[in-house]
C-alpha positions as protocol buffer text, in pm:
chain_id: "A"
residue {
  index: 1
  type: UNK
  ca { x: 11732 y: 10409 z: 11674 }
}
residue {
  index: 2
  type: UNK
  ca { x: 11974 y: 10218 z: 11454 }
}
residue {
  index: 3
  type: UNK
  ca { x: 11738 y: 9926 z: 11410 }
}
residue {
  index: 4
  type: UNK
  ca { x: 11567 y: 10053 z: 11091 }
}
residue {
  index: 5
  type: UNK
  ca { x: 11903 y: 10136 z: 10933 }
}
residue {
  index: 6
  type: UNK
  ca { x: 12043 y: 9793 z: 11013 }
}
residue {
  index: 7
  type: UNK
  ca { x: 11729 y: 9628 z: 10877 }
}
residue {
  index: 8
  type: UNK
  ca { x: 11758 y: 9823 z: 10550 }
}
residue {
  index: 9
  type: UNK
  ca { x: 12128 y: 9740 z: 10515 }
}
residue {
  index: 10
  type: UNK
  ca { x: 12058 y: 9372 z: 10568 }
}
residue {
  index: 11
  type: UNK
  ca { x: 11761 y: 9377 z: 10333 }
}
residue {
  index: 12
  type: UNK
  ca { x: 11924 y: 9565 z: 10043 }
}
residue {
  index: 13
  type: UNK
  ca { x: 12294 y: 9474 z: 10073 }
}
residue {
  index: 14
  type: UNK
  ca { x: 12365 y: 9160 z: 10269 }
}
residue {
  index: 15
  type: UNK
  ca { x: 12066 y: 8946 z: 10169 }
}
residue {
  index: 16
  type: UNK
  ca { x: 12109 y: 9003 z: 9790 }
}
residue {
  index: 17
  type: UNK
  ca { x: 12481 y: 8929 z: 9821 }
}
residue {
  index: 18
  type: UNK
  ca { x: 12415 y: 8585 z: 9968 }
}
residue {
  index: 19
  type: UNK
  ca { x: 12131 y: 8518 z: 9725 }
}
residue {
  index: 20
  type: UNK
  ca { x: 12362 y: 8598 z: 9430 }
}
residue {
  index: 21
  type: UNK
  ca { x: 12628 y: 8371 z: 9578 }
}
residue {
  index: 22
  type: UNK
  ca { x: 12377 y: 8086 z: 9597 }
}
residue {
  index: 23
  type: UNK
  ca { x: 12232 y: 8149 z: 9250 }
}
residue {
  index: 24
  type: UNK
  ca { x: 12581 y: 8145 z: 9097 }
}
residue {
  index: 25
  type: UNK
  ca { x: 12584 y: 7768 z: 9143 }
}
residue {
  index: 26
  type: UNK
  ca { x: 12257 y: 7712 z: 8952 }
}
residue {
  index: 27
  type: UNK
  ca { x: 12144 y: 7747 z: 8592 }
}
residue {
  index: 28
  type: UNK
  ca { x: 11846 y: 7969 z: 8671 }
}
residue {
  index: 29
  type: UNK
  ca { x: 11730 y: 8202 z: 8392 }
}
residue {
  index: 30
  type: UNK
  ca { x: 11510 y: 8508 z: 8434 }
}
residue {
  index: 31
  type: UNK
  ca { x: 11248 y: 8392 z: 8183 }
}
residue {
  index: 32
  type: UNK
  ca { x: 11254 y: 8020 z: 8126 }
}
residue {
  index: 33
  type: UNK
  ca { x: 11000 y: 7742 z: 8162 }
}
residue {
  index: 34
  type: UNK
  ca { x: 11279 y: 7497 z: 8253 }
}
residue {
  index: 35
  type: UNK
  ca { x: 11330 y: 7417 z: 8621 }
}
residue {
  index: 36
  type: UNK
  ca { x: 11639 y: 7542 z: 8799 }
}
residue {
  index: 37
  type: UNK
  ca { x: 11918 y: 7288 z: 8845 }
}
residue {
  index: 38
  type: UNK
  ca { x: 12227 y: 7290 z: 9064 }
}
residue {
  index: 39
  type: UNK
  ca { x: 12532 y: 7298 z: 8833 }
}
residue {
  index: 40
  type: UNK
  ca { x: 12809 y: 7351 z: 9088 }
}
residue {
  index: 41
  type: UNK
  ca { x: 13119 y: 7527 z: 8964 }
}
residue {
  index: 42
  type: UNK
  ca { x: 13041 y: 7463 z: 8595 }
}
residue {
  index: 43
  type: UNK
  ca { x: 12932 y: 7829 z: 8557 }
}
residue {
  index: 44
  type: UNK
  ca { x: 13268 y: 7948 z: 8686 }
}
residue {
  index: 45
  type: UNK
  ca { x: 13460 y: 7704 z: 8466 }
}
residue {
  index: 46
  type: UNK
  ca { x: 13277 y: 7837 z: 8162 }
}
residue {
  index: 47
  type: UNK
  ca { x: 13327 y: 8199 z: 8267 }
}
residue {
  index: 48
  type: UNK
  ca { x: 13699 y: 8161 z: 8339 }
}
residue {
  index: 49
  type: UNK
  ca { x: 13771 y: 7930 z: 8046 }
}
residue {
  index: 50
  type: UNK
  ca { x: 13978 y: 8090 z: 7775 }
}
residue {
  index: 51
  type: UNK
  ca { x: 13955 y: 7974 z: 7418 }
}
residue {
  index: 52
  type: UNK
  ca { x: 14252 y: 8064 z: 7202 }
}
residue {
  index: 53
  type: UNK
  ca { x: 14229 y: 8057 z: 6826 }
}
residue {
  index: 54
  type: UNK
  ca { x: 14565 y: 8022 z: 6657 }
}
residue {
  index: 55
  type: UNK
  ca { x: 14576 y: 8182 z: 6313 }
}
residue {
  index: 56
  type: UNK
  ca { x: 14871 y: 8097 z: 6093 }
}
residue {
  index: 57
  type: UNK
  ca { x: 15026 y: 8383 z: 5892 }
}
residue {
  index: 58
  type: UNK
  ca { x: 14992 y: 8376 z: 5516 }
}
residue {
  index: 59
  type: UNK
  ca { x: 15268 y: 8210 z: 5315 }
}
residue {
  index: 60
  type: UNK
  ca { x: 15359 y: 8227 z: 4948 }
}
residue {
  index: 61
  type: UNK
  ca { x: 15412 y: 7928 z: 4716 }
}
residue {
  index: 62
  type: UNK
  ca { x: 15770 y: 7879 z: 4838 }
}
residue {
  index: 63
  type: UNK
  ca { x: 15656 y: 7862 z: 5201 }
}
residue {
  index: 64
  type: UNK
  ca { x: 15803 y: 8192 z: 5321 }
}
residue {
  index: 65
  type: UNK
  ca { x: 15596 y: 8449 z: 5509 }
}
residue {
  index: 66
  type: UNK
  ca { x: 15417 y: 8726 z: 5324 }
}
residue {
  index: 67
  type: UNK
  ca { x: 15511 y: 9057 z: 5490 }
}
residue {
  index: 68
  type: UNK
  ca { x: 15335 y: 9394 z: 5474 }
}
residue {
  index: 69
  type: UNK
  ca { x: 15499 y: 9737 z: 5431 }
}
residue {
  index: 70
  type: UNK
  ca { x: 15611 y: 9748 z: 5797 }
}
residue {
  index: 71
  type: UNK
  ca { x: 15768 y: 9403 z: 5779 }
}
residue {
  index: 72
  type: UNK
  ca { x: 15491 y: 9236 z: 5982 }
}
residue {
  index: 73
  type: UNK
  ca { x: 15343 y: 8904 z: 5870 }
}
residue {
  index: 74
  type: UNK
  ca { x: 14999 y: 8923 z: 5709 }
}
residue {
  index: 75
  type: UNK
  ca { x: 14709 y: 8710 z: 5828 }
}
residue {
  index: 76
  type: UNK
  ca { x: 14404 y: 8588 z: 5638 }
}
residue {
  index: 77
  type: UNK
  ca { x: 14089 y: 8791 z: 5681 }
}
């Protein structure tokens, strides 16, 4: 009696989970003529990598910070 339910659970939940886990280590695209390659954890490194852009506040000719009305430094736009 439970056999069809177990089959559906495996087919629609468990099997796609393991397929996604395996595909996470490749560079497969949905529509691409290029063959799929194994890239290892490079996808996760790129996803978890954080790029920080440091923007220096604006300064006047004497080198002191230019402040707005609230006293906060201004930044270039």
